[in-house]
GUSE-513649 format. One record per residue (C-alpha): residue in three letters; x, y, z; residue number from 1. Coordinates in steps of 0.2 Angstrom, whole numbers, plus 2048, in hexadecimal, padded with zeros to 3 digits. Example, Ala and Ser with C-alpha at 12.3 -4.5 7.8 and 13.67 -1.06 7.14 Angstrom:
BEGIN
NODE;ALA;83E;7EA;827;1 .
NODE;SER;844;7FB;824;2 .
This chain:
BEGIN
NODE;MET;6B7;D60;876;1 .
NODE;ALA;6AD;D60;886;2 .
NODE;GLU;6A7;D72;88B;3 .
NODE;HIS;6B1;D72;89C;4 .
NODE;ARG;6C1;D6E;893;5 .
NODE;ARG;6BE;D7B;886;6 .
NODE;GLU;6BA;D88;893;7 .
NODE;GLY;6CA;D83;89C;8 .
NODE;LEU;6D4;D85;88C;9 .
NODE;VAL;6CE;D96;889;10 .
NODE;LEU;6D1;D9B;89B;11 .
NODE;SER;6E3;D94;89A;12 .
NODE;LEU;6E7;D9E;88A;13 .
NODE;ALA;6E2;DAE;893;14 .
NODE;VAL;6ED;DA9;8A2;15 .
NODE;GLY;6FB;DA6;896;16 .
NODE;ILE;6FB;DB8;890;17 .
NODE;VAL;6FC;DBD;8A2;18 .
NODE;GLY;70B;DB1;8A3;19 .
NODE;MET;714;DBB;896;20 .
NODE;THR;712;DCB;8A0;21 .
NODE;PHE;71A;DC2;8AF;22 .
NODE;GLY;728;DBC;8A4;23 .
NODE;VAL;72B;DCE;89F;24 .
NODE;LEU;72B;DD5;8B0;25 .
NODE;ALA;736;DC7;8B7;26 .
NODE;ASP;743;DCA;8AA;27 .
NODE;ALA;742;DDD;8AE;28 .
NODE;ALA;745;DD9;8C0;29 .
NODE;GLY;755;DCF;8BC;30 .
NODE;LEU;74F;DBD;8BD;31 .
NODE;SER;758;DB2;8B1;32 .
NODE;LEU;74E;DA6;8A5;33 .
NODE;PRO;752;D97;8AF;34 .
NODE;GLN;74B;DA0;8BF;35 .
NODE;ILE;73B;DA5;8B6;36 .
NODE;ILE;739;D93;8B0;37 .
NODE;VAL;73B;D8B;8C1;38 .
NODE;MET;72F;D98;8C9;39 .
NODE;SER;721;D96;8BD;40 .
NODE;ALA;723;D83;8BC;41 .
NODE;PHE;724;D80;8CF;42 .
NODE;LEU;71C;D8F;8D7;43 .
NODE;PHE;70E;D90;8CA;44 .
NODE;THR;703;D9D;8D2;45 .
NODE;GLY;703;DAE;8C9;46 .
NODE;ALA;6FF;DBA;8D7;47 .
NODE;SER;70D;DB3;8E2;48 .
NODE;GLN;719;DB4;8D3;49 .
NODE;PHE;714;DC6;8CF;50 .
NODE;ALA;716;DCA;8E2;51 .
NODE;ALA;728;DC2;8E3;52 .
NODE;VAL;72E;DCB;8D3;53 .
NODE;SER;726;DDC;8D8;54 .
NODE;VAL;730;DDB;8E9;55 .
NODE;ILE;740;DD6;8E0;56 .
NODE;ASP;73E;DE4;8D3;57 .
NODE;SER;73B;DF0;8E1;58 .
NODE;GLY;74C;DEB;8E9;59 .
NODE;GLY;744;DE1;8F7;60 .
NODE;SER;74C;DD2;900;61 .
NODE;SER;74A;DC0;8FB;62 .
NODE;TYR;741;DBD;90C;63 .
NODE;ALA;734;DCB;908;64 .
NODE;ALA;732;DC4;8F6;65 .
NODE;VAL;72F;DB2;8FC;66 .
NODE;GLY;724;DB8;90B;67 .
NODE;SER;719;DC2;8FF;68 .
NODE;ALA;718;DB3;8F3;69 .
NODE;MET;713;DA7;901;70 .
NODE;LEU;707;DB3;908;71 .
NODE;LEU;6FD;DB4;8F8;72 .
NODE;ALA;6FF;DA2;8F4;73 .
NODE;ALA;6F8;D9D;905;74 .
NODE;ARG;6E6;DA0;8FF;75 .
NODE;ASN;6E8;D91;8F4;76 .
NODE;ALA;6E8;D86;903;77 .
NODE;LEU;6D6;D8B;906;78 .
NODE;TYR;6D1;D83;8F5;79 .
NODE;GLY;6D7;D72;8FB;80 .
NODE;PRO;6C6;D6D;903;81 .
NODE;VAL;6BC;D73;8F4;82 .
NODE;VAL;6C5;D68;8E8;83 .
NODE;SER;6CB;D59;8F2;84 .
NODE;ARG;6BB;D50;8F0;85 .
NODE;PHE;6BE;D4F;8DD;86 .
NODE;PHE;6CD;D44;8DF;87 .
NODE;GLY;6C7;D35;8E9;88 .
NODE;GLU;6D3;D2D;8F6;89 .
NODE;SER;6E2;D2B;8EB;90 .
NODE;ARG;6F1;D34;8F4;91 .
NODE;LEU;6FA;D35;8E4;92 .
NODE;ARG;6ED;D3F;8DB;93 .
NODE;ARG;6EA;D4A;8EA;94 .
NODE;GLY;6FC;D4D;8EC;95 .
NODE;LEU;6FE;D51;8D9;96 .
NODE;SER;6EF;D5C;8D9;97 .
NODE;ALA;6F5;D67;8E7;98 .
NODE;HIS;702;D6F;8DB;99 .
NODE;PHE;6F3;D75;8D0;100 .
NODE;VAL;6E7;D7B;8DC;101 .
NODE;ILE;6E5;D8D;8D8;102 .
NODE;ASP;6D7;D99;8D4;103 .
NODE;GLU;6D3;D94;8C2;104 .
NODE;THR;6D4;D81;8C5;105 .
NODE;THR;6C9;D82;8D4;106 .
NODE;ALA;6BD;D8D;8CC;107 .
NODE;MET;6BB;D82;8BC;108 .
NODE;ALA;6B9;D72;8C7;109 .
NODE;SER;6AD;D79;8D4;110 .
NODE;ILE;6A0;D7F;8C7;111 .
NODE;GLN;69E;D6D;8BF;112 .
NODE;ASP;68E;D63;8C3;113 .
NODE;ASP;697;D53;8C9;114 .
NODE;ASP;6A7;D4D;8D0;115 .
NODE;GLU;6AD;D44;8C1;116 .
NODE;THR;6AB;D53;8B5;117 .
NODE;ALA;6B3;D5E;8C3;118 .
NODE;ALA;6C2;D53;8C4;119 .
NODE;ASP;6C4;D53;8B1;120 .
NODE;ALA;6C2;D66;8B0;121 .
NODE;PHE;6CF;D68;8BE;122 .
NODE;TRP;6DC;D5E;8B5;123 .
NODE;TRP;6DA;D64;8A4;124 .
NODE;THR;6D9;D76;8AA;125 .
NODE;ALA;6E9;D73;8B4;126 .
NODE;LEU;6F2;D6B;8A6;127 .
NODE;TRP;6EE;D7A;89A;128 .
NODE;LEU;6F1;D87;8A7;129 .
NODE;TRP;702;D81;8AC;130 .
NODE;SER;707;D7F;89A;131 .
NODE;PHE;702;D90;894;132 .
NODE;TRP;708;D99;8A3;133 .
NODE;ASN;719;D92;8A1;134 .
NODE;ILE;719;D95;88E;135 .
NODE;GLY;713;DA6;891;136 .
NODE;SER;720;DA9;89F;137 .
NODE;ILE;72F;DA3;894;138 .
NODE;GLY;728;DAD;885;139 .
NODE;GLY;727;DBD;890;140 .
NODE;ALA;739;DBA;897;141 .
NODE;LEU;740;DB8;885;142 .
NODE;LEU;737;DC8;87F;143 .
NODE;GLY;73B;DD2;88E;144 .
NODE;SER;74B;DD9;887;145 .
NODE;MET;743;DDE;877;146 .
NODE;ILE;734;DE7;880;147 .
NODE;GLY;740;DF1;88C;148 .
NODE;ASP;739;DFA;89B;149 .
NODE;PRO;728;DF1;8A0;150 .
NODE;GLU;721;E02;8A6;151 .
NODE;THR;721;E09;894;152 .
NODE;TYR;713;DFD;891;153 .
NODE;GLY;70B;DFE;8A2;154 .
NODE;LEU;70F;DEC;8A5;155 .
NODE;ASP;715;DF0;8B7;156 .
NODE;ALA;703;DF2;8BB;157 .
NODE;ALA;700;DE0;8B9;158 .
NODE;PHE;703;DDB;8CB;159 .
NODE;PRO;6F9;DE8;8D3;160 .
NODE;ALA;6EB;DE4;8C7;161 .
NODE;ALA;6EC;DD2;8CB;162 .
NODE;PHE;6EC;DD6;8DE;163 .
NODE;ILE;6DC;DE1;8DC;164 .
NODE;ALA;6D4;DD3;8D2;165 .
NODE;LEU;6D7;DC7;8E1;166 .
NODE;LEU;6D1;DD4;8EE;167 .
NODE;VAL;6C1;DDB;8E5;168 .
NODE;PRO;6B6;DCB;8E9;169 .
NODE;HIS;6B9;DCD;8FC;170 .
NODE;LEU;6B3;DDF;8FC;171 .
NODE;ARG;6A1;DDA;8FB;172 .
NODE;GLU;6A1;DD6;90D;173 .
NODE;ARG;6A4;DE2;91C;174 .
NODE;PRO;6B2;DD7;923;175 .
NODE;GLY;6BB;DD7;912;176 .
NODE;ARG;6BA;DEA;911;177 .
NODE;VAL;6C1;DED;923;178 .
NODE;ALA;6CF;DE1;91F;179 .
NODE;ALA;6D3;DEA;90F;180 .
NODE;LEU;6D3;DFB;917;181 .
NODE;VAL;6DD;DF6;926;182 .
NODE;GLY;6EA;DEC;91B;183 .
NODE;GLY;6EB;DFA;90F;184 .
NODE;GLY;6EE;E07;91C;185 .
NODE;LEU;6FB;DFD;924;186 .
NODE;ALA;704;DFA;914;187 .
NODE;ILE;704;E0D;910;188 .
NODE;ALA;70B;E11;921;189 .
NODE;ALA;719;E04;91F;190 .
NODE;VAL;71F;E0A;90E;191 .
NODE;PRO;72A;E18;914;192 .
NODE;ILE;731;E0F;923;193 .
NODE;SER;734;DFD;91D;194 .
NODE;PRO;73D;DF4;90F;195 .
NODE;ALA;735;DEF;8FE;196 .
NODE;GLY;729;DE1;900;197 .
NODE;VAL;726;DE3;913;198 .
NODE;PRO;717;DEE;911;199 .
NODE;LEU;70E;DDF;908;200 .
NODE;LEU;712;DD4;917;201 .
NODE;VAL;70C;DE1;923;202 .
NODE;ALA;6FC;DE3;91A;203 .
NODE;VAL;6F7;DD1;91F;204 .
NODE;LEU;6F4;DD7;930;205 .
NODE;GLY;6E4;DDF;929;206 .
NODE;VAL;6DC;DCE;929;207 .
NODE;VAL;6DB;DCE;93C;208 .
NODE;PRO;6CE;DDC;93E;209 .
NODE;GLY;6C4;DD5;92F;210 .
NODE;TRP;6C5;DC3;937;211 .
NODE;LEU;6BF;DCA;948;212 .
NODE;LEU;6B1;DD3;940;213 .
NODE;GLY;6AC;DC4;936;214 .
NODE;ARG;6AB;DB9;945;215 .
NODE;ARG;6A1;DC7;94E;216 .
NODE;GLN;694;DC7;940;217 .
NODE;GLY;693;DB5;940;218 .
NODE;ALA;68F;DB4;952;219 .
NODE;GLN;682;DC1;950;220 .
NODE;ASP;67A;DB7;942;221 .
NODE;VAL;679;DA8;94D;222 .
NODE;LEU;671;DB2;95B;223 .
C-alpha cells in the first residue's frame, strides 16, 4: 500500500473513534438512529455535528443548532481553492469532491509532492474517513443506551475539545488572538441573556476586529 494511503487509513481509524463519541452524544441528546445516520452521511463534518448536537442537548432551537453547524462548516469553503487544482476540469469530480473537502482530506492532499498523488490521497482518505466516521457514529448510537450518561465518562467534553483544537492554530498571530478574546467575551456575555446555541453565533462577531487588525497589519507590511 502506498504510504499516503496508509497514512490516510490510520488517520481515518482515529477519526472513527471520535465518530463513536459523536454517536453516543447524539443518542443522549435524543436523536434517533436514522437521524444520526443521515447527519453523519450527508453533513459529514465533525465539528458542525458536535455543535448541532450540543445545542440540541442544551435545549436550543433547531435554528440555533443549524446556525452553529453552518458557522463551523463555513471554514471548509476556504479549502476549495487549495484542493481544486487536483481534480482537473471535470465538473463531476469537482462536484463530488465538494462533499469530502474537510480538514483531514485537505491536509492529506496538500502535503503530497504532485497533483496526481494529491488527488489519490484525497480520494482514499475521503473514502476511509466517510466510512469509519459513519461506522463509528452508528456504533456509538447503538452503544449509547448501554453507556448511560456521557458525562460519567467525560464524553461531553468532546465538542469543546474539538473546538479548541480548531482554534489553537489561529492563536499564533495577533489578529487570531484578538478575534478569540472578543468572540469569547461576547459569548460569555450572551450566555445569561440568550437561548442555548445563540452565544456560539454571537461569538462570530469576534472575527470583525481580528479581520480589521489583520488588514491593518497587512497594509503596514506593504508600506
